[in-house]
Structures are given as structure tokens and as C-alpha cells.
C-alpha positions in Angstrom: 126.2 96.1 86.2 122.7 97.3 86.7 122.5 98.6 83.2 123.6 95.0 82.1 120.8 93.4 84.0 118.1 96.1 82.9 118.7 96.0 79.3 119.8 92.4 78.5 117.2 90.0 76.8 118.9 86.7 77.9 119.1 87.5 81.6 115.2 88.5 81.5 115.2 90.3 84.9 111.4 91.2 85.8 110.5 94.8 85.1 113.6 95.2 82.8 113.5 97.4 79.5 114.2 95.3 76.4 111.5 96.9 74.2 114.0 99.3 72.5 117.5 100.6 72.2 118.8 101.5 75.6 120.6 104.7 74.1 117.4 106.3 72.8 115.3 105.7 76.1 113.9 108.8 77.5 115.5 109.5 81.1 112.5 110.7 83.2 114.5 110.6 86.5 116.4 113.9 86.4 117.2 116.8 84.2 120.1 118.8 84.5 121.4 121.2 82.1 125.2 120.5 81.3 127.7 122.6 79.6 126.0 124.7 77.1 123.6 122.0 75.4 120.6 123.9 77.3 120.1 127.3 78.0 121.1 128.7 81.5 119.4 131.9 82.7 121.6 132.1 85.7 125.4 130.5 86.7 126.7 127.4 85.8 128.5 125.7 88.6 131.3 122.9 87.4 129.2 123.2 83.9 125.9 122.7 85.6 123.2 125.4 85.5 122.0 126.7 88.7 118.4 127.3 88.2 116.5 130.4 88.6 113.4 132.4 87.8 114.3 132.4 84.1 114.5 128.8 83.9 111.0 128.1 85.2 109.3 128.1 81.8 111.6 125.5 80.8 111.4 123.2 83.8 107.8 123.4 83.5 107.8 121.9 80.3 110.1 119.1 81.1 109.1 115.4 81.8 111.5 114.4 84.2 110.7 113.9 87.9 113.7 115.9 89.4 115.7 118.9 88.4 119.4 119.4 89.4 120.4 121.9 90.5 119.2 124.6 93.0 120.9 126.6 95.3 118.6 127.9 98.3 121.1 130.7 98.5 121.4 131.8 95.1 118.1 133.0 93.5 115.7 130.7 95.6 112.2 132.1 94.3 112.6 129.5 91.5 112.6 126.7 94.3 109.8 128.6 96.2 107.7 128.7 92.9 108.2 125.1 92.3 107.3 124.3 96.0 104.2 126.3 95.7 103.2 124.7 92.2 103.5 121.3 93.8 101.8 122.4 96.8 98.7 123.8 94.8 98.6 120.4 92.6 98.5 118.6 95.8 95.9 120.7 97.9 93.6 120.9 94.7 94.2 117.2 94.1 94.7 117.8 90.4 97.6 116.2 88.1 99.7 117.2 85.0 98.8 115.4 81.9 100.5 111.9 82.8 99.7 110.6 79.1 103.6 110.9 78.3 104.6 108.6 81.1 101.7 106.2 80.4 103.0 105.8 77.0 106.6 105.1 77.7 107.6 102.0 76.2 109.4 100.9 79.3 106.3 101.9 81.3 103.9 99.6 79.3 103.2 96.4 80.7 102.4 93.3 78.3 98.8 92.3 78.5 
């Protein structure tokens, strides 16, 4: 139902995405390494990678806002490193390059 409302040109819901093919729209909400499509330096649970330190270089290059999946009881250093990075960005009042997000077709507003 949500996808129908969000992508339908005929319904014309405020804030909907009708600028392109919804199948090719980048998903920025969450990143998960499923099956064998992306490398995983640790273990997989139900085909989903449990991220660890070896996955940090990949995670830091991703544009998604969240990453799934970490276990605090399994190699927690990766989660602590990401926590520290977010703290540093906040404390130093710096930001990462936002141009990717600013140029997303569904983020652009008509003038």
C-alpha cells in the first residue's frame, strides 16, 4: 500500500517519488549484506552479515543511514568504532559530504 501511494503519479501524494523508476531508486535507509552479494568479514546469521572490524572500510563508504546487523556480543569493536566516529563528527561539528543526498532525485524539490 505504501509503495503504491509513494510512487503513483495518479494519486499525487505530497512528498511522493514519481521522478523515475522506483525499481532503480537508491535505498538510503538501511544497508545489509545479504547472502553472498556483498563481502562479509565475519559470520552470517540467516544469510545476513554480522558486521565486524573487517567490514568498517565498506561501511564507511556506504550512503545508507543505518547498517544491519551488529551483535554487541560478537566482535563489538566495529560498533564501538562507529559510535566513536559519530561522536567525533558531532563533537567537532563536522559533517560528511552531503552532495550525494542533495542530488537524489527523490530529495530534490521543484522550484
